[in-house]
N, C-alpha and C positions, 0 to 999 in steps of 0.2 A: 495477500500482501504480508510478508514476514515482519514488517514494522508495526503491524496492528496488534494491540493487546486487548483482551476481553476479560471481564470479571463477572462471576456469577454470584448473585446475592444469596445469603444464607436462606435456608428453608423458612417459610413463614413471612418473609419480607418480599414485597413486590412494589413496583412503582408504575404509575401511569394507569390509564383506563383499560389497558389490555394485560395488566399484571405482568409486565416485563420483568425478567429476572437476570438477563444477560445484557451487559452494557459494554460498549467499546470505550476504552479509556482515551481521553484527549491528551493526557500527560502521563509520563512514567511515574510510578510510585516507588518509594523505598521498598525493598524486599523483592521486587521483580528482578528476574535474572538479566533483563535488558537495561535496568536502571544505571549501572555503572558505565555501560557503553554509551548510553544516551547523554549522561552527564558529561562524560569526557568529550563527546562530540560537540555539545553545547559550549563547553568551556573553551575548546579549541577554536570554535567559530568566534567566540567573544574576544579571546586574546589576539587572534590573527586579524579579524575584520574590524572590530571596534577599537583595538589598542595598537594595531600595526606591529604586533610582536611576531617573532619567528619561533616555530617549534623546532627544537633540536632533533636532528635525524638519529643520532646515536642514543638519545635518552628522551623518549616521547613524553615524559612528564615534566620536561624543562623547557621554559620559554624565555626568550631574551629580546632586548631591544636596545639600540644605541641612539643617542640623541642626534638629530639631523641639524640641530642648531649649533653652528660653529662657535658662536659667542658664549653659549651655555652648554658645554660638553656634559654628557651624562650617560648613564646606562640603567637598565632595569632588568632584573633577573627574577624569575618566578619558578618555584618548584611545587608541583602538585602531588599530594598524597591523599587520595579519595576526595574528601571535601575540606581538607586543610591546605592552606597555601603558605609557603615560606617566600617572603618577598624581600628583596634587597636591591639597593641602587641609590641613586642620588635623590635627595629629599624632594625636589620638584617632580621628578618622574614618579616617585612612589605616591605622592599626593594626588597626582593626576589619575593614576590607576585606582587609588582608593575611591575617588569620586565616581569613576566609571563603574567600579564594582558595586558601590552603594546604590547608584542609579539603576543598575540592571538587576542585581540580586538581593538588594536590601540586606547587606551583610550584618551579622550580629556582633562580631568582634573584629577589632583591628588594633592590635596591641603588640608590643615587643614580644618576641618569642622567648620562652623560657624552657621549653621541652618540645622535642620532636622525635617520634618513633622511639621513645624511651631514652633518648639522649638529653641530658640536662645541659642547657646552654646559658652561659652568662656573658653578657657584653658590658664592658666597662668603657663607656664613651669617653670619660675624662682621660683615661690612660690609653685608649685606643686598642684595647685587647679583647679578644674573643676566646673563651675557653669552653670546651665541650667535654662532658664527663659521662662515661657509660657505666660507672660503678653501680648506680642504682638499678640499671637494667640487668647487670650481671647478678646482683644480689637477688633480684626478683626471680631470675631464672633458677638460681640455686634453691630458693624457697619453694618453688614448684616441684623440684626434684630432690627430695631429701637424701637420696642415695649418693648424689653428686657432692652434697655438702660435706660429708664425712666419708670419703672413699676408703680410708684406712690404707694399710700397706698390703701389697700383694707381691709374692715371690714368684717370678716366672723364670724357669730354667732357661739358660741360654747355652746353646751348643754352637761352638765355633770350630770349624775345621780350618786349621792353618795350612797353607800350602808348604810343601817342602822347599827349602832354599837350594835345592840341587839345580845345577845347570846341566843341560843336555849337551 
């Protein structure tokens, strides 16, 4: 079965009365090539089955849900990047998702976002504004590649052939 993963213990370490050294894993571990796929599969099942969310067909890392309660309209949007989640929506629906996430995955953080994929994000709730800044990401990219930082000037000859303005 292609879904089975096995691990061999290092030399000198054995377990059990028959000195077993190869074990079948019951759970995926970080670092295995199957781990991201298994995590994505588990997360999709969680969002769709436990939370009633829909996975977008055009962007498979995006899940959404609209409230079915006419008296309390709302929405919930979730973007997944590896093991980080960006969650937005109405307060009630976010809180319901937070409780389900905590019950299922024992989450370690649930706080307002301030950075995602190198983009600095600032939300001013009082003024109702959201700003996103990529300057720090760009500066970091230039720091990694010093030749880009100071490219200097380069003269490139340009040859242009202009057509004759003659009419046939």
